[in-house]
C-alpha positions in Angstrom: -80.4 -52.6 7.7 -77.4 -50.4 8.3 -75.5 -53.3 9.8 -75.6 -55.2 6.5 -74.2 -52.4 4.3 -70.5 -52.9 5.1 -70.7 -56.5 4.2 -72.2 -55.8 0.8 -69.5 -53.2 0.1 -66.7 -55.5 1.1 -68.0 -58.2 -1.3 -68.2 -55.7 -4.1 -64.6 -54.6 -3.5 -63.4 -58.2 -3.5 -65.2 -58.7 -6.8 -63.3 -55.9 -8.4 -60.0 -57.1 -7.2 -60.4 -60.4 -9.0 -61.7 -58.8 -12.2 -60.8 -55.2 -12.8 -62.9 -53.4 -15.5 -61.1 -52.4 -18.7 -60.3 -48.7 -19.0 -63.2 -47.2 -20.7 -65.8 -48.7 -18.5 -66.5 -52.1 -20.2 -65.1 -55.4 -19.5 -63.5 -57.5 -22.3 -63.4 -61.2 -22.2 -59.9 -62.6 -21.4 -58.0 -64.2 -24.3 -57.3 -67.9 -24.0 -53.6 -68.7 -24.1 -52.6 -71.2 -26.7 -50.5 -73.9 -25.3 -47.3 -74.6 -27.1 -47.3 -78.3 -26.4 -51.0 -78.9 -26.9 -52.2 -81.5 -29.3 -53.3 -80.3 -32.7 -56.3 -81.6 -34.5 -55.7 -84.5 -36.9 -54.9 -83.4 -40.4 -53.8 -79.9 -39.2 -51.3 -78.2 -41.6 -49.6 -75.0 -40.6 -50.7 -71.9 -42.6 -48.3 -71.2 -45.5 -47.0 -74.8 -45.7 -49.2 -75.9 -48.6 -46.1 -77.1 -50.6 -45.3 -79.9 -48.1 -47.8 -82.3 -49.5 -47.0 -81.5 -53.1 -43.2 -81.9 -52.4 -43.8 -85.4 -50.9 -45.8 -86.4 -53.9 -43.2 -85.0 -56.3 -40.3 -86.8 -54.5 -42.3 -90.0 -54.6 -43.1 -89.6 -58.3 -39.4 -88.8 -59.1 -38.3 -91.9 -57.1 -40.8 -94.1 -58.9 -39.7 -92.7 -62.3 -36.0 -93.4 -61.5 -36.8 -96.9 -60.3 -38.8 -97.5 -63.5 -36.0 -96.2 -65.7 -33.5 -98.5 -63.9 -35.8 -101.5 -64.2 -36.3 -100.7 -67.9 -32.5 -100.4 -68.5 -31.9 -103.7 -66.7 -34.6 -105.4 -68.7 -33.2 -104.1 -72.0 -29.7 -105.2 -70.9 -31.0 -108.7 -70.3 -32.7 -108.8 -73.6 -29.5 -107.7 -75.4 -27.5 -110.3 -73.6 -30.0 -113.0 -74.5 -29.9 -112.0 -78.2 -26.1 -112.3 -78.2 -26.3 -115.7 -76.4 -28.7 -117.0 -79.0 -26.4 -116.0 -81.8 -23.2 -117.5 -80.3 -25.1 -120.6 -79.1 -24.2 -120.4 -75.4 -26.3 -119.3 -72.4 -24.0 -117.8 -69.7 -24.3 -118.7 -66.1 -22.3 -115.6 -65.5 -23.4 -112.9 -68.0 -20.6 -110.6 -66.7 -18.1 -112.7 -68.7 -20.0 -111.9 -71.9 -20.2 -108.3 -71.0 -16.4 -108.1 -70.4 -15.7 -110.0 -73.7 -17.5 -107.3 -75.8 -16.2 -104.2 -73.8 -13.4 -102.2 -75.3 -11.0 -100.5 -72.8 -12.2 -97.1 -74.0 -15.6 -97.8 -72.6 -14.3 -98.2 -69.0 -14.6 -95.4 -66.5 -11.2 -94.3 -64.9 -12.1 -96.0 -61.7 -12.6 -99.4 -63.3 -9.8 -101.9 -64.0 -8.6 -102.8 -67.5 -9.3 -106.4 -66.6 -13.0 -105.6 -67.0 -12.4 -105.1 -70.8 -12.0 -107.9 -73.4 -8.2 -108.0 -73.2 -7.5 -110.7 -70.6 -10.3 -112.9 -72.1 -8.7 -112.4 -75.6 -5.4 -113.7 -74.3 -7.1 -116.8 -72.9 -9.4 -117.3 -75.9 -6.4 -117.1 -78.3 -4.8 -120.1 -76.7 -8.1 -122.0 -76.2 -8.8 -121.5 -79.9 -5.4 -122.7 -80.9 -5.8 -125.9 -78.8 -9.2 -126.7 -80.1 -8.4 -126.1 -83.8 -5.1 -128.2 -83.4 -7.3 -131.0 -82.1 -9.7 -130.6 -85.0 -6.9 -130.7 -87.5 -5.2 -133.7 -85.9 -8.5 -135.7 -86.2 -9.6 -134.4 -89.6 -6.3 -134.8 -91.5 -4.7 -138.0 -90.2 -2.2 -138.1 -93.1 -1.0 -134.5 -92.7 2.5 -133.9 -91.3 3.4 -131.3 -88.7 4.3 -128.7 -91.3 1.0 -129.0 -93.1 -1.0 -128.8 -89.9 1.0 -125.8 -88.7 0.2 -123.9 -91.9 -3.5 -124.8 -91.7 -3.6 -123.8 -88.0 -2.0 -120.4 -88.8 -4.6 -119.7 -91.5 -7.5 -120.7 -89.3 -6.6 -118.8 -86.1 -5.3 -115.5 -87.6 -7.1 -112.3 -86.7 -8.8 -112.0 -90.1 -10.4 -115.4 -89.7 -11.6 -114.6 -86.2 -12.9 -111.3 -87.4 -14.9 -113.1 -90.2 -16.5 -115.4 -87.6 -17.4 -112.4 -85.3 -18.9 -110.6 -88.2 -21.0 -113.7 -89.2 -22.3 -113.8 -85.7 -23.3 -110.1 -85.8 -21.0 -109.1 -83.0 -19.8 -105.9 -84.8 -22.5 -103.6 -83.3 -22.4 -105.4 -79.9 -18.9 -104.0 -79.1 -19.1 -101.5 -76.3 -16.9 -98.4 -77.1 -16.2 -95.2 -75.3 -16.9 -91.7 -76.5 -15.4 -91.8 -80.0 -16.6 -90.3 -83.3 -18.7 -92.3 -85.7 -15.9 -92.7 -88.2 -13.3 -93.6 -85.6 -15.8 -96.0 -83.9 -16.4 -97.9 -87.2 -12.7 -98.2 -87.8 -12.0 -99.3 -84.2 -14.8 -101.9 -84.3 -13.3 -103.4 -87.4 -9.8 -103.4 -86.0 -10.7 -105.2 -82.8 -13.4 -107.6 -84.2 -10.9 -110.6 -84.3 -9.9 -109.8 -80.7 -13.5 -109.7 -79.6 -14.1 -113.1 -81.1 -11.2 -114.6 -79.2 -12.5 -112.9 -76.0 -15.9 -114.5 -76.5 -14.2 -117.9 -76.8 -12.3 -117.2 -73.6 -15.6 -116.2 -71.9 -17.4 -119.4 -73.1 -14.5 -121.5 -71.8 -14.5 -119.9 -68.4 -18.3 -120.2 -68.1 -18.9 -123.6 -69.6 -15.6 -125.4 -69.7 -13.6 -126.9 -72.6 -16.7 -128.8 -74.0 -18.7 -125.6 -74.4 -15.7 -123.8 -76.0 -15.0 -126.7 -78.4 -18.7 -126.8 -79.4 -18.5 -123.0 -80.3 -15.3 -123.4 -82.3 -16.4 -126.5 -84.1 -19.7 -124.9 -85.2 -17.8 -121.8 -86.6 -14.6 -123.3 -87.9 -15.3 -126.7 -89.3 -16.5 -125.5 -92.7 -13.5 -123.2 -92.9 -11.1 -125.9 -92.0 -12.4 -128.2 -94.8 -12.0 -125.6 -97.5 -9.0 -125.9 -99.8 -6.2 -124.0 -98.2 -4.6 -121.2 -100.2 -1.2 -119.8 -99.5 -1.1 -116.9 -97.0 -0.2 -113.6 -98.6 0.8 -110.4 -96.8 -1.8 -107.7 -97.8 1.0 -105.1 -98.2 2.7 -107.4 -100.7 -0.6 -107.9 -102.6 -1.2 -104.1 -102.7 2.3 -103.4 -103.9 2.1 -105.9 -106.7 -1.3 -104.6 -107.7 0.0 -101.0 -107.7 3.0 -102.0 -109.9 0.7 -103.8 -112.3 -1.2 -100.5 -112.7 2.0 -98.5 -113.2 1.7 -96.8 -109.8 4.5 -96.2 -107.4 5.0 -98.2 -104.2 2.3 -97.5 -101.6 3.3 -95.0 -98.9 2.4 -95.6 -95.3 2.2 -92.8 -92.8 1.3 -92.7 -89.1 -1.9 -90.6 -88.6 -2.4 -90.9 -84.9 -1.0 -92.7 -81.8 -3.3 -93.2 -78.8 -3.4 -95.2 -75.6 -0.8 -95.6 -72.9 2.8 -96.3 -73.6 2.5 -100.0 -72.7 -0.5 -100.5 -74.9 -0.5 -98.1 -77.8 -3.0 -98.0 -80.7 -1.6 -96.8 -84.1 -3.7 -95.4 -86.9 -1.9 -95.6 -90.2 -2.9 -94.4 -93.7 -1.7 -95.8 -97.0 -1.5 -93.5 -100.0 -1.5 -94.2 -103.8 -1.7 -91.5 -106.4 -5.3 -91.1 -107.7 -6.8 -93.1 -104.9 -8.4 -92.0 -101.6 -6.2 -92.9 -98.6 -7.2 -96.0 -96.6 -6.7 -96.3 -92.9 -6.1 -99.1 -90.4 -5.7 -99.4 -86.6 -3.5 -101.8 -84.8 -1.4 -102.4 -81.8 1.8 -101.8 -83.8 2.7 -99.8 -86.8 3.1 -102.9 -88.9 -0.2 -104.3 -87.8 -1.9 -101.0 -88.6 -0.2 -100.9 -92.1 -1.5 -104.4 -92.9 -5.0 -103.4 -91.9 -4.8 -100.2 -94.0 -3.5 -102.3 -97.0 -6.4 -104.8 -96.5 -8.9 -101.9 -96.4 -7.6 -100.5 -99.8 -7.5 -104.0 -101.3 -11.1 -104.7 -100.4 -12.3 -101.2 -101.4 -10.6 -101.4 -104.8 -11.6 -105.0 -105.4 -8.0 -106.3 -105.7 -7.9 -110.1 -106.3 -5.7 -112.2 -104.1 -5.9 -109.9 -101.1 -8.3 -112.1 -99.2 -7.4 -115.4 -97.7 -10.7 -117.0 -96.8 -9.7 -120.6 -97.3 
């Protein structure tokens, strides 16, 4: 019996070596160490990170909204283009040509080229219009001599005639302008309306060829060509004669503003007569702006002989 006692004691000591009691007499269960690389249960979210899910939803919602706005804008743009095409009678294979034809240089961002405005198309359309109308005159008036046809041509392709065509097609409000005031925008639209019409002709020519351009011009110029032609009169002369008939002094023209780069200026000129509100015009030269201003006053005051619609 005594021989077994040492063995029992040794076993007891060995047990204490592997698991020492906590000071105070009671053993506490050992804490399990959390592994840093252990797999986390599915769907686990760190405490305090409740915004992660909401942020993802918000980002997705914002992205969907932006995409929706972009799609809506694109759809509206297509609808507007289709409406213009219906009015001018030509569906564009390249709608960018139509967009350029109705875009004023003021609407372009600094990074974009001036060639993306109507100006280059206006240059082309001016010459295409002249060729088509010359052909129309040659075939319509077989007995007319060169001088007669030249006078008729000048009357039909002048800016005022082009502006009337553009206005009849409802292009006035389609012109894309930059950040200008309402009053200045209205004047600018009126001053470039003839140029826009020529730009549209150039765009139709590039998109559909001579036949498409000729079809557009014939639809919009045939009736004008067949009207009795009246002598061309300078609006400044008409206004001056009217003023003298009223006992008023000679109209006075003054430059109000000059804008644009040196190589392509835009002049705003006002014409004054005593007792009348000034009338303003915009043009690429002072003389052109003066003629527009005179035309505006003639139209406003109902002066006869100032229009040359035939």
